[in-house]
C-alpha positions as CSV (number, residue, x, y, z in Angstrom):
1,M,112.6,161.7,-72.2
2,I,110.4,158.8,-71.2
3,I,107.3,160.9,-71.9
4,L,108.6,162.3,-75.1
5,L,109.6,158.8,-76.4
6,L,106.6,156.7,-75.2
7,L,103.7,159.1,-75.5
8,P,103.7,158.9,-79.3
9,V,103.9,155.1,-79.0
10,V,100.8,155.1,-76.7
11,A,99.0,157.5,-79.1
12,Y,99.8,155.2,-82.0
13,T,98.4,152.2,-80.1
14,G,95.2,154.3,-79.7
15,F,95.2,154.9,-83.4
16,C,95.7,151.1,-84.0
17,G,92.7,150.4,-81.7
18,Y,90.5,152.8,-83.7
19,R,91.6,151.2,-87.0
20,M,90.9,147.8,-85.5
21,Y,87.4,148.9,-84.7
22,E,86.8,150.4,-88.2
23,L,88.2,147.3,-90.0
24,S,86.3,145.0,-87.7
25,E,83.1,146.8,-88.6
26,Q,83.9,146.5,-92.4
27,R,84.8,142.8,-92.1
28,E,81.6,142.0,-90.1
29,E,79.5,143.7,-92.8
30,L,81.2,141.6,-95.5
31,K,80.8,138.3,-93.5
32,S,77.2,139.2,-92.7
33,D,76.4,139.8,-96.4
34,Y,78.2,136.6,-97.3
35,A,76.2,134.6,-94.7
36,S,73.0,136.2,-95.9
37,L,73.5,135.3,-99.6
38,N,74.8,131.8,-98.8
39,N,72.1,131.1,-96.2
40,I,70.5,127.7,-96.3
41,K,67.1,129.4,-97.3
42,Y,68.7,130.5,-100.6
43,G,70.3,127.2,-101.3
44,L,69.3,123.8,-99.9
45,L,65.8,125.1,-98.8
46,S,65.2,127.2,-102.0
47,V,62.6,126.1,-104.4
48,D,64.3,128.1,-107.2
49,R,67.6,126.2,-106.6
50,W,65.9,122.8,-106.8
51,R,63.9,123.9,-109.8
52,D,67.1,124.9,-111.6
53,H,68.8,121.6,-110.7
54,I,65.9,119.4,-111.7
55,T,65.2,121.3,-114.9
56,G,68.9,120.9,-115.9
57,I,68.7,117.2,-115.1
58,V,65.5,116.7,-117.1
59,H,66.9,118.7,-120.1
60,K,70.0,116.6,-120.1
61,Q,68.0,113.4,-120.0
62,I,65.8,114.6,-122.9
63,D,68.9,115.5,-125.0
64,E,70.5,112.1,-124.3
65,F,67.2,110.2,-124.9
66,E,67.6,107.2,-127.2
67,L,65.2,104.2,-127.5
68,S,66.7,100.9,-126.2
69,N,65.8,97.5,-127.7
70,Q,63.6,96.8,-124.7
71,Q,61.9,100.2,-125.0
72,E,61.3,99.6,-128.7
73,D,59.6,96.3,-128.0
74,T,57.4,97.8,-125.3
75,L,56.5,100.8,-127.5
76,K,55.8,98.4,-130.5
77,R,53.4,96.4,-128.4
78,E,51.6,99.5,-127.3
79,I,51.3,100.7,-130.9
80,N,49.9,97.3,-131.8
81,K,47.2,97.7,-129.2
82,V,46.3,101.1,-130.4
83,L,46.1,100.1,-134.0
84,N,44.0,97.0,-133.3
85,A,41.7,99.2,-131.2
86,L,41.4,101.7,-134.1
87,I,40.6,98.9,-136.5
88,A,38.0,97.4,-134.2
89,Q,36.4,100.8,-133.7
90,S,36.4,101.5,-137.4
91,V,34.7,98.2,-138.2
92,E,32.1,98.8,-135.5
93,M,31.3,102.2,-136.9
94,I,30.9,101.0,-140.4
95,N,28.7,98.0,-139.4
96,E,26.3,100.2,-137.6
97,K,22.8,100.3,-139.0
98,Q,22.8,102.8,-141.8
99,K,19.7,104.9,-142.6
100,N,20.7,106.6,-145.8
101,V,21.6,105.1,-149.2
102,G,25.2,106.4,-149.1
103,G,25.9,104.8,-145.8
104,K,24.5,101.5,-146.9
105,L,26.6,101.6,-150.1
106,K,29.8,102.3,-148.1
107,K,28.9,99.4,-145.7
108,A,28.4,97.0,-148.6
109,A,31.6,98.0,-150.3
110,F,33.6,97.7,-147.1
111,N,32.3,94.2,-146.5
112,A,32.8,93.2,-150.1
113,F,36.3,94.5,-150.7
114,I,38.0,94.9,-147.3
115,D,39.4,91.9,-145.4
116,V,39.7,93.0,-141.8
117,D,41.7,89.9,-140.7
118,K,44.4,90.6,-143.3
119,I,44.6,94.2,-142.0
120,R,45.1,92.9,-138.5
121,E,47.8,90.6,-139.7
122,R,49.7,93.7,-141.0
123,V,49.4,95.6,-137.7
124,P,53.0,94.7,-136.6
125,E,54.3,95.9,-139.9
126,F,52.5,99.2,-139.5
127,S,53.9,99.5,-135.9
128,Q,57.4,99.0,-137.1
129,T,57.0,101.6,-139.8
130,I,55.8,104.1,-137.1
131,L,58.8,103.2,-134.9
132,D,61.2,103.7,-137.8
133,Q,59.7,107.2,-138.4
134,L,60.0,108.1,-134.7
135,K,63.6,107.1,-134.6
136,Q,64.5,109.4,-137.5
137,P,66.7,112.4,-136.2
138,R,64.2,114.9,-137.4
139,S,61.3,113.3,-135.5
140,L,63.4,112.8,-132.4
141,R,64.3,116.5,-132.4
142,K,60.7,117.5,-132.6
143,L,59.8,115.2,-129.8
144,K,62.6,116.5,-127.6
145,F,61.6,120.1,-128.4
146,L,58.0,119.4,-127.3
147,A,59.2,117.7,-124.1
148,T,61.6,120.5,-123.3
149,D,59.1,123.2,-124.0
150,K,56.6,121.6,-121.7
151,M,59.3,121.3,-119.0
152,N,60.1,124.9,-119.3
153,E,56.5,125.8,-119.0
154,F,56.2,123.9,-115.7
155,A,59.5,125.5,-114.5
156,K,58.1,129.0,-115.0
157,Q,55.2,128.1,-112.8
158,T,57.6,127.1,-110.0
159,R,58.8,130.0,-107.9
160,D,60.3,130.6,-104.5
161,S,58.6,133.2,-102.3
162,L,61.7,133.6,-100.2
163,E,64.1,134.7,-102.9
164,G,63.7,138.2,-104.4
165,L,64.6,141.7,-103.5
166,A,67.1,141.0,-100.6
167,Y,69.1,138.5,-102.7
168,D,69.2,140.8,-105.7
169,K,70.2,143.8,-103.6
170,L,73.3,142.0,-102.3
171,L,74.4,141.2,-105.9
172,I,73.8,144.8,-106.9
173,K,75.7,146.1,-103.8
174,Y,78.9,144.3,-104.9
175,A,78.3,144.9,-108.7
176,V,78.1,141.2,-109.6
177,T,75.6,139.1,-111.4
178,N,76.0,135.7,-109.7
179,S,76.8,134.1,-106.4
180,D,80.2,132.8,-107.4
181,D,81.6,136.2,-108.1
182,F,79.9,137.6,-105.0
183,N,81.6,134.9,-102.8
184,R,85.0,135.4,-104.4
185,I,84.9,139.2,-103.8
186,T,83.5,139.2,-100.3
187,L,85.8,136.4,-99.0
188,S,89.0,137.9,-100.5
189,K,88.1,141.3,-99.0
190,A,87.3,139.7,-95.6
191,D,90.6,137.8,-95.5
192,A,92.5,141.0,-96.4
193,L,90.8,142.9,-93.6
194,E,91.4,140.1,-91.1
195,K,95.2,140.2,-91.8
196,Q,95.2,143.9,-91.2
197,I,93.3,143.5,-87.9
198,Y,95.7,140.9,-86.6
199,R,98.6,143.1,-87.6
200,Y,97.3,145.9,-85.4
201,A,96.6,143.4,-82.6
202,L,100.2,142.3,-82.8
203,I,101.4,145.9,-82.6
204,F,99.4,146.2,-79.4
205,I,101.0,143.1,-77.9
206,G,104.4,144.2,-79.1
207,V,104.0,147.7,-77.4
208,T,102.8,145.9,-74.2
209,L,105.9,143.7,-74.2
210,L,108.1,146.8,-74.8
211,F,106.6,148.5,-71.7
212,L,107.2,145.5,-69.6
213,L,110.9,145.5,-70.8
214,I,111.2,149.2,-69.9
215,W,109.8,148.5,-66.5
216,F,112.4,145.9,-65.9
217,L,115.2,148.2,-67.1
218,I,114.1,151.1,-64.8
219,R,113.2,149.1,-61.8
220,K,115.8,150.9,-59.7
221,Q,115.1,154.4,-61.2
222,A,112.5,155.7,-58.7
223,F,112.1,159.1,-60.4
224,L,110.8,157.4,-63.6
225,Y,108.1,155.4,-61.8
226,T,105.3,158.1,-62.0
227,P,105.6,159.0,-65.7
228,M,106.1,155.4,-66.7
229,F,103.1,154.2,-64.7
230,T,100.9,156.9,-66.1
231,L,101.8,155.9,-69.7
232,S,101.2,152.2,-68.7
233,V,97.7,153.0,-67.5
234,L,96.9,154.9,-70.7
235,L,98.1,151.9,-72.7
236,A,96.0,149.6,-70.6
237,L,92.9,151.8,-71.2
238,A,93.5,151.8,-74.9
239,M,93.8,148.0,-74.9
240,L,90.7,147.6,-72.8
241,G,88.6,149.9,-75.0
242,T,89.7,148.1,-78.2
243,G,89.1,144.7,-76.6
244,L,85.6,145.7,-75.6
245,A,84.6,147.4,-78.9
246,T,86.0,144.8,-81.4
247,P,84.4,141.4,-82.0
248,M,85.4,138.8,-79.4
249,I,84.0,135.7,-81.0
250,E,82.7,134.7,-84.4
251,I,80.0,132.0,-84.6
252,D,79.8,130.4,-88.0
253,A,78.0,127.1,-88.4
254,R,77.5,125.9,-92.0
255,I,77.1,122.8,-94.2
256,Q,80.3,123.1,-96.3
257,E,79.2,120.5,-98.8
258,I,76.2,118.3,-99.4
259,N,75.5,115.9,-102.2
260,F,72.3,114.3,-103.5
261,F,71.8,111.6,-106.1
262,L,68.6,112.4,-108.0
263,I,67.5,110.7,-111.3
264,G,71.0,109.4,-111.7
265,E,72.6,112.8,-111.4
266,N,74.7,114.3,-108.5
267,I,73.3,117.6,-107.0
268,K,75.7,119.6,-104.9
269,F,75.3,122.5,-102.5
270,Y,78.3,124.3,-101.1
271,D,78.7,126.6,-98.0
272,Q,75.1,126.5,-96.8
273,V,75.3,128.9,-93.8
274,L,73.1,127.8,-90.9
275,F,74.0,130.6,-88.4
276,Y,76.4,133.5,-88.3
277,Q,77.1,136.1,-85.6
278,S,80.1,138.3,-84.8
279,K,79.7,140.3,-81.6
280,S,81.9,142.4,-79.2
281,I,81.3,142.4,-75.5
282,L,79.5,145.8,-75.7
283,N,77.3,144.5,-78.5
284,V,76.3,141.5,-76.3
285,V,75.6,143.6,-73.3
286,V,73.2,145.8,-75.3
287,I,71.5,142.8,-76.9
288,L,71.1,140.9,-73.6
289,I,69.7,143.9,-71.7
290,K,67.3,144.8,-74.5
291,T,65.7,141.3,-74.4
292,G,64.0,142.2,-71.1
293,K,64.3,138.6,-69.8
294,A,65.5,138.3,-66.3
295,D,68.2,135.7,-67.0
296,S,69.5,137.7,-70.1
297,V,69.5,141.0,-68.2
298,F,71.4,139.3,-65.3
299,V,74.1,137.9,-67.6
300,G,74.3,141.3,-69.4
301,L,74.8,143.1,-66.1
302,L,77.5,140.6,-65.0
303,I,79.4,141.3,-68.2
304,L,79.0,145.0,-67.9
305,I,80.2,145.1,-64.2
306,F,83.1,142.7,-64.5
307,S,84.3,143.4,-68.0
308,V,83.8,147.2,-68.2
309,I,83.2,149.0,-64.9
310,F,85.5,146.8,-62.7
311,P,88.6,147.0,-65.0
312,V,88.2,150.8,-65.6
313,A,87.7,151.4,-61.9
314,K,90.8,149.3,-61.1
315,L,93.0,151.2,-63.6
316,L,91.8,154.7,-62.4
317,S,92.3,153.7,-58.8
318,T,95.9,152.7,-59.4
319,K,96.5,156.0,-61.1
320,I,94.8,158.0,-58.3
321,N,96.8,156.1,-55.6
322,L,100.0,157.0,-57.3
323,L,99.4,160.7,-58.1
324,G,96.4,161.6,-55.9
325,S,96.4,163.5,-52.6
326,R,96.9,161.8,-49.2
327,K,93.2,161.8,-48.7
328,W,92.5,160.0,-51.9
329,K,95.4,157.6,-51.4
330,N,94.1,156.5,-48.0
331,S,90.5,156.1,-49.3
332,T,89.2,152.6,-48.6
333,L,87.6,152.3,-52.0
334,I,90.7,153.4,-53.9
335,R,93.0,151.1,-51.9
336,F,90.6,148.2,-52.5
337,F,90.6,148.5,-56.2
338,A,94.3,149.4,-56.4
339,F,95.7,146.7,-54.1
340,R,93.1,144.3,-52.7
341,S,91.2,143.5,-55.9
342,G,93.7,141.0,-57.2
343,K,91.5,138.0,-56.3
344,W,88.7,139.6,-58.2
345,S,90.8,140.0,-61.3
346,M,89.8,136.5,-62.4
347,A,86.3,137.8,-62.7
348,D,87.3,139.3,-66.0
349,V,88.2,135.8,-67.3
350,M,85.1,134.3,-65.7
351,V,83.0,136.8,-67.6
352,V,84.7,135.9,-70.9
353,A,83.8,132.2,-70.1
354,I,80.2,133.2,-69.4
355,F,80.2,135.2,-72.6
356,M,81.4,132.3,-74.7
357,A,79.1,129.8,-73.0
358,F,76.1,132.0,-73.4
359,I,76.4,132.8,-77.1
360,G,79.1,130.5,-78.5
361,F,78.0,126.9,-77.8
362,K,81.0,125.7,-79.8
363,G,81.1,122.3,-78.2
364,I,77.4,121.8,-78.8
365,L,77.7,122.9,-82.4
366,D,80.7,120.5,-83.0
367,S,78.8,117.5,-81.6
368,E,75.7,118.3,-83.7
369,V,77.9,118.7,-86.8
370,V,79.5,115.3,-86.2
371,H,76.1,113.8,-85.6
372,L,74.8,115.3,-88.8
373,N,77.7,114.0,-90.9
374,K,77.3,110.5,-89.5
375,E,73.5,110.4,-90.1
376,M,73.6,111.8,-93.7
377,N,76.7,110.1,-95.1
378,N,75.2,107.1,-97.0
379,Q,74.9,105.9,-100.5
380,Y,72.3,108.5,-101.4
381,V,73.3,111.6,-99.5
382,A,76.8,112.8,-98.4
383,S,77.4,115.9,-96.3
384,I,80.3,117.7,-94.7
385,A,79.1,120.1,-92.0
386,T,81.6,122.4,-90.3
387,N,81.6,124.7,-87.3
388,K,83.8,127.7,-88.0
389,T,83.3,129.4,-84.6
390,S,86.5,131.1,-83.6
391,L,88.0,133.6,-81.2
392,E,88.6,137.1,-82.6
393,P,91.3,139.7,-81.9
394,G,89.0,141.4,-79.4
395,F,89.4,138.4,-77.1
396,I,93.2,138.4,-77.5
397,L,93.4,142.1,-76.5
398,F,91.0,141.7,-73.6
399,L,93.0,138.7,-72.3
400,S,96.2,140.8,-72.8
401,F,94.7,143.6,-70.8
402,V,93.8,141.3,-67.9
403,L,97.4,140.0,-67.7
404,F,98.8,143.5,-68.1
405,G,96.5,144.8,-65.4
406,L,97.6,142.1,-63.0
407,I,101.3,143.0,-63.7
408,L,100.6,146.7,-63.2
409,S,99.0,145.9,-59.8
410,V,102.1,144.1,-58.7
411,I,104.3,147.0,-59.9
412,L,102.1,149.5,-58.0
413,K,102.5,147.6,-54.8
414,K,106.3,147.7,-55.2
415,I,106.6,151.4,-56.1
416,S,104.0,152.8,-53.7
417,P,105.1,154.0,-50.3
418,K,103.5,152.4,-47.3
419,P,100.4,154.3,-46.0
420,E,101.3,156.8,-43.3
421,K,99.9,156.1,-39.8
422,E,98.7,159.1,-37.8
423,I,100.8,159.4,-34.6
424,S,98.9,160.3,-31.5
425,T,100.8,162.7,-29.2
426,T,99.0,161.3,-26.2
427,D,100.1,157.8,-26.9
428,I,103.7,158.9,-27.4
429,S,103.8,160.9,-24.2
430,A,102.2,158.1,-22.2
431,T,105.0,155.8,-23.3
432,V,107.8,158.2,-22.3
433,P,108.8,158.4,-18.6
434,V,108.6,161.7,-16.9
435,N,112.3,161.6,-16.1
436,G,113.0,160.5,-19.6
437,I,114.7,162.3,-22.4
438,L,111.4,164.0,-23.6
439,S,108.8,165.3,-21.4
440,K,105.2,166.1,-22.4
441,P,105.7,169.9,-22.5
442,Q,108.9,169.5,-24.5
443,L,107.1,167.2,-27.0
444,Q,104.3,169.7,-27.4
445,S,106.7,172.6,-27.9
């Protein structure tokens, strides 16, 4: 009955582990795509983004352009200078020595009928007339159009070499046309997947607590020990496999918001991702070993030995010790992993600590983020940098496996018979007197 009732439960936890792995892969792809599109190189460090912001600001300034009184006075003085320079240049050209008759007649007529001083006196009047014409709505529209057209021409010549095919591919992949829709879709899907993953993780933990409760209830039913321990080992293996294959830590460092004040306008950038990685223990082992560096390979081997090989060997040894032959039960290696490896169990936790310290750097990221916020928050620039590094369900399951494995070791010690000692007939006969109850021939017979 125990097997019939609990074997489907263990099989379902295996299914939950497989679904956790699948959903984690999908979520990691979504978060990776989100991090790629919102990377700082496509935002704060993108020439195209700055071009769009600056072009928009300049267009707004051109549309809102109106001459102030001070600007009118300055422009009027400049027009006066230009008109006076034109008059002086015209007089100089006419008074040049003329070689033909027509030129001499023009010079004589100019000197006879044109009073240059009176023309100079009317220069301010001419300047005001020009200003009045410039201030007409029609003239302003033409000037704004010319300025805007020139600005657009400069904008077309400004292009970012980083942005292009990869950025567009991500938008096409999710059938969107802009980054806002992309972020909304990817984040909503990632959140939904995360809820499902944690739901399966809670099922794992719930089944583990159920097994511990059953162990407490059958603690005096010796005939149930073997099937119950076998099912417990299968559950622990499923938990370990899921914990190793699913992401254990998610590193997400980003600038959540940064503001600049440029030409009187506020420029904002949101969710500028600096770094993102989501890796399981097995992923990290492969990455570290592939680097070829001595320190990385050493850490990778430590993780492989104490997080994969050691726990599996320990579980199999407990199973062999319970169901194996006397030869296997009395094996030094089997008994070491089954009973005397308790003090080594904390190596699992130690490896998790090394894993987090080697690739997480959460504390370092937090301190750097705080430093960045303090340095950049001033009257010109404001920023909010965040570190979204977090533990994932893989860590929860791996930690649960470590605790469950320790409890199974204690249970095995209580339900296992003491190792039988071989009795030497010679030793027994030597201790029995000749005139005792048993003599050596009688013992041998």
